[in-house]
Phi, psi and omega in degrees: 000149188260029178053083182293340173297314182299330175293312177302313181284338173289318177299314178303312178301312179304319179296316176294325177295323178299315183294320176303312181297318172305318179294326178291320185282319177286339185056055179290128179283142172235123179245123176264124182048040177057015175228329180256122176257129178263122186289172184281327189302331173296337172299321175299318179294317181298315179302314175304303185296321179288331181290318175299308177306304184304313182289327175296315180296316180291328177284325178292330181291337179284344181271000000 
């Protein structure tokens, strides 16, 4: 068996990476407690990190 849970998590990680990339491109503002504004650039870092994890997990499934 090829571990179906790893397939689900790999797809979920790629979906989250896509969502983070969209947030970076559209520059959706996030404000915490009406006082702290979170910039968009950390979403680009998160998108790269999540995409790498997702691809790594899906490649591991093939072996």
